[in-house]
N, C-alpha and C positions, 0 to 999 in steps of 0.2 A: 302280364305287362313286360315280362323279361325279354321275350322275343321282340316286342315293340321297341323296347329300350335299345336293343341291338340295331334294329332298323333305323330308328331316329338318330342314332349316333354314328351311322355309317358316313364315310367320306363320299359315298356314291349318292348323288342327288336323287336319282330315281328310287333308291331304297328309302330315302327319307320321305319322298312323295308317296310311296306305297304305304308307309306307316301312317301318314296323315289321312289317306283315303280310308284305311282300315278304321282309324279312330273316328272319322266322320260317320262311317256306316254304323259303327257300334253306338255312337252317341245318339243317332236318330232313333234307335230301338231301346235305349237304356232308360232305366228308372232314375230318379233323382240322385240316388247314392252313386250309381255307376257314372252318371254324368259328371258329378263332382270329381270322381277319380280321374276321369278323362281330362277334365279341365285342369286339374292339378298336374297331371302328367304333361299336358300341353305347356302349361306355364313353367314347369320344372325343366323343360327342354328347349326353351326359347333360343338358346345358343345354336341349336341345330336347325331351327326354322329360320333360315338365313338366306332366303332368296325370294324375290317378289312373287313368283308363282306359288311357292309353298304357302306364303302368307295369304295371298289373295284367295287361294283355294279353301283354306281351312279356318281362317280367323273368324269370319262371320258365322260359319256353320258350327263352330265349337264355342269359342269364347264369347262371341257376340250373342249367340243364342242363349247361352248360360246366363249372361248378364241382363237379359231382356227385362226381367222384373226384379233385379237385384241392384245393389250398390255398384256403380260404375266408376268409382274413383280410381281403380287400378288403371283404367284407360288414360286418365289424365296424368298419372305418374309415368306411364310408359310414353306418353306424348312428349314429356319433358326430358326423356332419356337422351344421352349422347349416342345411343345405339340406333342407327338407321332402321334396323329391322323392328325394334320395339316401337318406334314411332309409327312405322307403317302398320304394324299389328294393331296399335291403338286406333288408328283411323279406320282400317279395313274391318275391324270388329263391328263398327257401327253400321256396316252395310245391313246386318241383320235387323237393326232397328228401323232402317229406311224401308226395307222390303216387307217386314211383317207388321209393323205398327204405324207406318207413316210418322215415325218419331224422328225428327231431324235435329233436335236441340243439341245432343252430344256431338253429332257429326259437325254441326256448324261451329260449336265452341272449339272442338279439336282442330278443325280446319283453320280457324282464326289463330290458334296457337302455332300452327305450322306455316303460316303465311311467309315468315322470314326464313324458312328452312332452305338450306343451300343445295340440297340434293334433288336431282330431277325425278328420282323415283317417288319422292314425297310430292313433288309438284304434280306429277301424273295422277297419283292416288287422290289428292285433294280435288283436282279438277274432275276426276271421274265421279267422286262421291257428290260433288256439287251438281254435276249433270244428272245423277240418279235422283237427287232431291227434286231437280227441275222437272223430271218426268212425272212426279207426283204432285208437285206444288211449285209451279213456275214463279209465283210471287215470292216465295221464300228464297228461292235461288237468286232471283233478281234483287231482292233486298240486300242479300249478302254481297252480291256483285257491286251494287250501287255504292256500298260502303267501302269496298276493298279493291275493286278492279284496277285502280290506278297503281296500286303497289304490289299487285300479284305478279309473281314470275310469269313470263309469257307462256310457257308450257302449261302451267296450271290454268291460266285464263283460257287458252285455246281448247283444252280438254273440257272445261266447264261450259263453253259456249258452242261446242262442236255441232249441236243439233239446232242452233238458232238459225233463223233465216239470214240472208246476206246483209240486209239492212241493219238488223239488230247486232249481228257479229261485227259489222263495220263500226257501229257505235262504240262497242267495247274495245275494239282494237284501235280506235282513234282514226278511223278512215272515213268518218262521215262529217 
């Protein structure tokens, strides 16, 4: 992990990206012990996972996958963080639950926590995850929207309803 520590600590974005790709590939082939080491390394280096693409690439594949059948309380702690990147990691880690288990509860709870977030990178991520839920269970996405769409930031709402037909999009955007 010494070489990976050097990569993840680099000031060069692409070197941090390569580190995360290596970690993801190792994680896929690893046993439970090595997976835990990779997750610990990931969590121990969050200050270097500080760009949307690094987070979106790795969070679901490492942390999300690891938490699939484990306690997920760390995601809620991260969602409450003052750190933008930790909040995004919390949400994007839930992508694994959506993809692999059709498990939407944590995504929806964290999305609800982040409704008032001021950063557009959180708005985009929440909207994206809501749209992903809608691909698997449109009723769950629309139940969330029915409750929250009037107070959702516009970017978040637009991402969430991007695949809706014009009439349904118009309803949520107040154009019908």
